[in-house]
Every structure is written in structure tokens, then in C-alpha cells.
C-alpha positions, 0 to 999 in steps of 0.5 A: 405870464399866464397864457391868456390870449387877447384874440385877434388884434391887428395893428398898433395901438390907437392914440386912444388907447395909448392915453388910457395906458398912459394913466395905467402906468401911474397905477402901476408906479402907485402898486410898487409904492404900496409894496414898499409900504406893505413891506415896511409896516410888516406885511411881506405877503401883501407886498409880494402880491403888489410886486407881482401884480406891478411886474404884470403891468411893467410887461404890459407898458414895455415901451413906457420910458418909466417902466422900461428899464423895469421891464429889462430887468425882469427880462433878465429873470426866468419871468422874461421867458414867459412873455415878450410883454406888450398888449399881449399881457393886457389880460394877464395884468387885467386878471392880477390886478382885478384879483388883488383889489378885491382881496384888499378891499375886503381887508380894508372892509374888514379893519374898518369894521373891526377898528371903526377907522383906517387908523387904529393907532398912531405913532408907529410905522405899523399904524399906517398899514391899512392905508398902504392896502387901501392905496393898493386896492385903489390903484389896481381897481382903477388900472384894472378898469382902464385895462378893461376899456382898452381890451374893448377898443382892442376888439373894436379895432379888430372887427374894423380890420375884418370888416376891411378884409371881407370888404376887399374880398368881396370887391374882388369877386364881384367880377365872377359870374353869380350864376351856379357852375355845373358840378363835376365829380372829381373821378368821373368816367368818361362816357364810352360813346363820345360826341360825334363832334368830338373825337376819341383824343379830343375827349381825352385832352378835354376830360384831363383840361377838366380835372387841372381846371377844376383843381385851380378854380373855385371850391366851396365846402359845404358842411352837412350833418357834421361831415364835411364834403368837398365840391369841385366847381368848373366853368364849362 
């Protein structure tokens, strides 16, 4: 499918999402029906557009019993190599349905302005072509509006998961001291004049222990004028 991401989404779809996607299923089926009608009324290019749009919807609703068989058939075609289906196809289907509905509405408007009606003639199957175009445009317009609402719900759920993660991370760090830790340079040279309370060997061991502890403890990143500097902190 078209490589458009849906952002950071975690967890299974909610009941509200599933209820809205159930309505999208009927829009996809109506698009398939309009494709058949446009093919019968001698409009093959419009029928191909509807088939592609409905196929995107089948990838989106791969778990649906009504469209699951269609999805499995599409998986055996070259289209199957482009996506695994599911909510990752939400934005591609939204884009395709929106464009098809826009061009369909423009065509219906042009026919209505030219003939003053959507049935310029009767008695032939070709006369019903504007009605099939209208069905295609309305079904895909409705599905694109519903998919947009589902996308907003996905964003809210992703933000909720992010908030929970931040709360858990904040709770884990409550036990740490809020006081700033003294700064130690990673390659600090040991003083030539050791403390009178510390022997030469003890000072060397303390220096290396500080370096090992520094690598294992908290470190923070500071971005200063576009240059990232690593500041190692250790509790003395």
C-alpha cells in the first residue's frame, strides 16, 4: 500500500473504533457495487478507480468476515507484497477514498449542470451511469469521514499510552535524590598530591571505581547550540 504511517499506535482498537470501522465495511461494499455498475454502464476507468479504493478498504478491514475472503484473495496478488493490512492501511484508504469522492462529486455536478438532472435518459442501462457515480462518491465520502474520526481516536489512544509510560517512569524516579550531582569528567587526571587520609593505592582504586560507577549510573544529555554533549554524573 502507499507508505503513509499512522503515527505511534499502541494496543488493540477500542470498541468505538470497531463500531466506526463496521460502518466503513458497508461503504466498501457499496464501492464494489458501484464499480460493477460503472463497468456495466460503459465506464471502465471509473470502475477501476472504485476497485482500487475498495481494495484498500479490504486491506484495512482484513479481520472482517465479509471482507476477509477478499483480503485473502488480494494477498495472493502482487498487492499482497505491499502491506499486511490492518490499521496501517487507514491513511492510504482515507487518501484514496477522499480523492475518488472528490472527483466523483465533480463529475456528478458537471452532469447535473449540463442536463439539469441525473437521469438524462431512460430505457437503457447507460442512462443510470450518473447514479452509479453518485453512489461511489457518497460511499467513499462517508467512509473517509469515518476513517478520519478513527484516526483521531488512534491519536488519543497513543497519547494516553504515552502519558501512562511517563507516569510510570516518573514514579520510578521518585526515590532518587533531587539534588544536583557533582560533575566528573570521564578522563579526569588524578591529583599528584593525594589526600593525607588516603593512600596511593586507595586513591587509584577510588578513581577507577568512580569511572565504572559513572558508566553505570544516571547520565543526561544537554543540547547546547546544536552540539550534543554527554555529561556524566556520579553521586559521591
